matplotlib code that plots the C-alpha trace (Angstrom):
import matplotlib.pyplot as plt

x = [-103.6, -99.9, -98.4, -95.3, -95.1, -94.4, -90.7, -89.8, -86.7, -83.5, -83.6, -83.2, -84.4, -81.8, -79.0, -80.0, -80.1, -76.4, -75.3, -74.3, -72.3, -70.3, -69.6, -68.5, -66.3, -64.6, -64.2, -62.7, -60.1, -59.3, -58.9, -56.9, -54.4, -54.6, -53.6, -50.6, -49.6, -50.3, -48.1, -45.4, -45.5, -45.3, -42.3, -40.3, -37.0, -34.9, -32.5, -35.2, -36.6, -33.1, -32.6, -35.9, -34.4, -36.0, -34.2, -32.8, -35.6, -38.2, -36.6, -36.5, -40.2, -41.4, -39.3, -40.8, -44.5, -46.4, -48.2, -51.6, -51.1, -50.4, -53.6, -55.6, -54.2, -55.2, -58.7, -59.1, -57.9, -59.1, -62.4, -62.8, -62.1, -64.6, -67.2, -66.9, -67.4, -70.4, -71.8, -71.3, -73.4, -75.9, -75.5, -76.6, -73.4, -71.5, -72.6, -70.9, -67.9, -67.4, -67.8, -64.9, -62.8, -63.6, -62.7, -59.4, -58.5, -59.5, -57.3, -54.5, -55.0, -54.8, -51.6, -50.0, -50.6, -49.5, -46.6, -45.0, -45.6, -47.3, -44.5, -41.8, -43.6, -45.4, -48.3, -48.3, -48.9, -51.7, -53.3, -53.1, -54.5, -57.2, -58.3, -58.3, -60.5, -62.8, -63.2, -63.9, -66.6, -68.1, -68.2, -69.7, -72.3, -73.2, -73.7, -75.8, -78.0, -78.5, -79.4, -81.9, -83.5, -83.9, -81.4, -79.3, -80.5]
y = [44.1, 44.3, 47.1, 45.1, 44.1, 40.5, 40.1, 37.2, 35.1, 36.1, 33.2, 34.3, 31.6, 32.9, 32.5, 29.0, 27.9, 28.7, 26.9, 23.7, 25.7, 27.8, 24.8, 22.8, 25.6, 25.8, 22.0, 22.1, 24.7, 22.9, 19.5, 20.9, 22.2, 18.7, 17.1, 19.3, 18.1, 14.5, 14.7, 16.3, 13.6, 10.7, 12.4, 13.1, 11.2, 11.0, 13.4, 16.0, 15.7, 16.3, 19.2, 20.7, 20.8, 17.8, 16.0, 12.5, 11.0, 12.8, 11.7, 8.1, 8.0, 9.8, 7.7, 4.5, 5.4, 2.3, 2.1, 1.8, 5.4, 6.7, 4.9, 6.5, 9.9, 9.4, 8.3, 11.3, 13.9, 12.5, 11.5, 15.0, 16.5, 14.1, 14.7, 18.4, 18.1, 15.9, 18.4, 21.2, 19.1, 18.5, 14.7, 12.5, 10.4, 13.2, 11.8, 8.3, 9.8, 12.3, 9.4, 7.5, 10.7, 11.0, 7.4, 7.9, 10.8, 9.0, 6.1, 8.5, 10.1, 6.7, 6.0, 9.2, 8.1, 4.4, 5.1, 7.8, 10.7, 12.8, 12.0, 13.3, 16.2, 17.3, 19.7, 21.3, 18.0, 17.1, 20.5, 20.2, 16.7, 17.5, 20.4, 18.2, 15.6, 18.4, 19.8, 16.3, 15.9, 19.2, 18.4, 15.0, 16.4, 19.2, 16.9, 14.5, 17.3, 18.6, 15.1, 14.6, 18.0, 16.8, 19.3, 16.7, 14.4]
z = [-177.3, -178.0, -180.1, -180.9, -184.5, -185.3, -186.2, -188.4, -187.4, -189.0, -191.5, -195.0, -197.5, -199.9, -197.4, -196.3, -199.9, -200.2, -197.0, -198.7, -201.3, -198.8, -196.6, -199.6, -200.8, -197.4, -197.4, -200.8, -199.8, -196.5, -198.2, -201.1, -198.4, -196.9, -200.2, -200.4, -196.9, -197.8, -200.9, -198.9, -196.3, -198.9, -200.6, -197.4, -196.9, -193.8, -195.4, -196.2, -192.6, -191.1, -193.5, -192.3, -188.8, -187.1, -184.4, -185.0, -182.8, -184.9, -188.1, -186.9, -185.9, -189.0, -191.3, -189.9, -190.2, -191.1, -194.5, -192.8, -191.5, -195.0, -196.2, -193.3, -194.2, -197.9, -196.9, -194.7, -197.1, -200.5, -198.8, -197.5, -201.0, -202.7, -200.0, -200.5, -204.2, -203.6, -201.0, -203.6, -206.0, -203.2, -203.4, -200.5, -201.2, -199.4, -196.1, -196.3, -198.1, -195.2, -192.9, -194.5, -194.3, -190.6, -190.0, -191.8, -189.6, -186.4, -187.4, -188.2, -184.8, -183.1, -185.1, -184.0, -180.4, -180.8, -183.2, -181.0, -183.4, -180.8, -178.3, -180.6, -182.2, -179.1, -178.6, -182.1, -183.7, -181.2, -181.9, -185.7, -185.8, -183.3, -185.5, -188.5, -186.8, -185.5, -189.0, -190.4, -187.7, -188.7, -192.4, -191.7, -189.3, -191.6, -194.6, -192.4, -191.1, -194.7, -195.8, -193.0, -193.8, -197.4, -198.8, -200.6, -203.4]

ax = plt.figure().add_subplot(projection="3d")
ax.plot(x, y, z, "-o")
ax.set_aspect("equal")
plt.show()
């Protein structure tokens, strides 16, 4: 006979009840920051880019960004914000909305490759957009798992 007491796993029902809320809160903050970046990008002019210290090549590439990339960025960031609100409200609709957000960011990533943005901005831009896509994957995956577990209505 064992003298060891049974130890329950470290899963607090109270903590797990709050998982969607804290993930949604982090998602809201992240995507609010993304909206600031988006608004900054749509307001930029060749003059403002040059004044910010970008090279003529960088200004030329960023000034000729196609409209579809702006739409992809908008889908990513606004989809992420709406998905976070839906996750906070524990709505199943968060899953497809996060899916649209992720798709937007993947399209934006492809655009950064094909339109030469990664080439002129270098590793920092690759790192930033890779992080953005990774967070979008995380939010989508989390919402999907919560939906599968019956935690979203």
